[in-house]
N, C-alpha and C positions, 0 to 999 in steps of 0.2 A: 259806426259801422264801417267795416273795413272796406276800401274801394279796390284793393288789388285784385288783379285777375287771377282767375284759378291757375294759369301757367306759372305765375310768380311763386304761388305757394307751394309747388310741386317740387319734392326734393329730387334733383336730378339722379342722385345715386338709387334713391328708392325706385324711381321710374325705370332705371337701366336694369336693376334687379328684377322687377316684374316683367319686364320686356324678355330678360333672359330666361326667366321662368317659363313664359309662354313659348319662348323659342325650343327650349328644351322638351315640352309637352307636344310641340309639333313634329319634332324630330322623333319623339316616341312613336307617335301615331304613324309617321312615314315608314318607320323600320318594321312595325306590325303589319302594315298594310303591302309593303313591298315584299316582305319575307312569304306572306300568304300567296300574293300574286305570283311570285317566282315559283313556287312550288306547284301551284296550279297549272301554269303554262308549260312546266318541264313535264308534268304528268300529261298533259294535251299532246304535246310533242312526241313522247314515248308511244302514246295511243295510235298516232298516225303511222309511226313506223311497224306497229303491231299489224295495223290494216294494210300497210306495204307488204309486210313479210306473208300475210294471208293470201294476198293477190298473188304474189311470187308463187307460193306453194301450191295454189289452185292451177297455175299455169304449168308448173313442173309436173305435177301429177296427171296430167291429161295425156291419153294414149297417143293422140295425134294432134297436129297443129295446122290448120286452124280446127277448133273443136267441130264435131259433126253437125251440132245444131245451128252452126252458122249457116250451113247449107240450106236449111230449110227455111231462111228468111226470104221473103219475097223481094227485097232490094239488094240482095248480096250479089247477084250475077252482074257481071262475069269475075268479080275481083274479090272473093271471101277472104283472101289471105290479107289484101289491103284493109278490108273493113276491120277485121280482127285486130290487125296490128295498130291502127290508128285509134281503135276504141281503147285498147290497154294503154297506148300512149297518152291519151287524154286523162284516162284515169290517174295514171302515175303523175302528170303534171299537176292535177288538182290536189292529190294527197301531199305533193312535195311542196306545193305553195302554201298549203294549210301548215304544213310542219315548219316552213320557214316563218310564217307568220307568228306561230306559237313561240319559236325559239327567239325571234326578235323581241317579242314582248318580254320573254324571259331575260334577255340581256338587258332591257329598259330597266328592269325591276332589279336585277343584281348591280347595275351601275348606280342607281339611285342608293340602294342599300348600302353598299360599299362607301359612297361618298357621305351619306349621313353618319356612318361609324366614323369615318375620317375627321369628320366636322366634330363630332363630339369629343374624339381622341384629342384634338387640337385644343380643345378648352382645358383639357386635363393639365396641359403644360403651361398655359397662360391664361390670364382673366379675360372675359369677353369685354369688347370694347364697344362705343358707340357705332363705329364704321361697320362691325360685324352685322348689324340689325338693320343697316339700310336696305331697300330694296334691290334686289340683284338685278344687275343690268349688263348684258353681254353684247358686245359691239361685233358687229358682222364684218369681217375682213373684206377688203376691196378685192374683186376677181375680174379677170378678164373673160371675154366670151368663151374662149377656148378652155380656160380654166372652169368655168361654170359648166361646159358641157361635159367635160372630163369627170368633174365631181358627180354631176347627176347620173352618168353611166356607171361610176363606181357604186354609187348609192344604189341604183336599180340592181346591179349584180349582188350586192350585199343583201338587199331586201328579199329577191327572188330565186337566186342561183346559188351563191356560195358566201359564207361570212367573211367580210374583211373589217378592219377597224375604221369604218367609214360611217358609222351609225350617227345620225342625228338625234340628238336627246330631245323627247318631247316632255312638255310639263303640262300636265292635264289641267291644272289650275292657273296656269301662266307662271313664267318664271319670275316676274316681277312680285309675286306673291312669296317668294323664297327670300328669307335673309341671305345678304350677300356673302357671308362667311360659308353658309350651306350651300347656296348656289354655285360658288367657286368649287368647292370640294367635290361636287358631284360632276361639274363639267371637266374636272381635272383627272377624273377616275380613268385608269388605263383600262382599254378594253381587251388588250392583248390576252391577258389570263383568263378572261371570263369567257372568251369565245372558243377556247380549246375544247370544250365539251360539245359546243355547238359545231365546231368543224367536224367533230368524230361522227355525230349523228348525221349530219348532212352528208359526209362521205358514205356513210351505210346506206343512205337513199340511193346515191348513184351507184353503188355497187350492185344492190338490188336491181336497179334499172338495167345494169349490164348483163345480169344473169338472165332476166326477163327476155332481153333481145336476143341473147344467144339462144335460148329455148325456142324462140317464135321463129328464128331463121335457120334453126337446124332442120 
């Protein structure tokens, strides 16, 4: 009876091939999931713009501002114009934040999708290695207090106001569950080309807001 441990009987080449196959299956599931998630979040962001356009159209179509029904409210006196203005402003902010949330999720999906494609393309030109399949680990750079505050401010602007290339990539299952070769490809994906459409939609939101404000102040 052999007393050798199971690890010694495992062919390293066969073990690597099995792990590569599982990694490819993981990437395939990631691509399918991110593609569906990207399209869903894009549709939701466009739906928010449609709601914003409906709000703008409703305000532009009023004969007078503020609307006459505002004057019938018991708490409107003596500032019906301010009540109407801040009510519309509150609605626009809610819709804008919802739209930004959807667009941020869309960008997350696009980054992971593009990174997964780059990772698969890398294996076309070379053979997978043992290092490729080690758990991914990202070292956080050391930052001073002022640098951290500046980074958090830009991250806040990117999240709620206007898109910058400052998104922190979130790993729902933990980045250590990603193979190193895949995690590195995702982390190095450039956001510049991905956020062009995001900037266009966000600019449209501010343009609608400007039209609304002009109408309310006229």
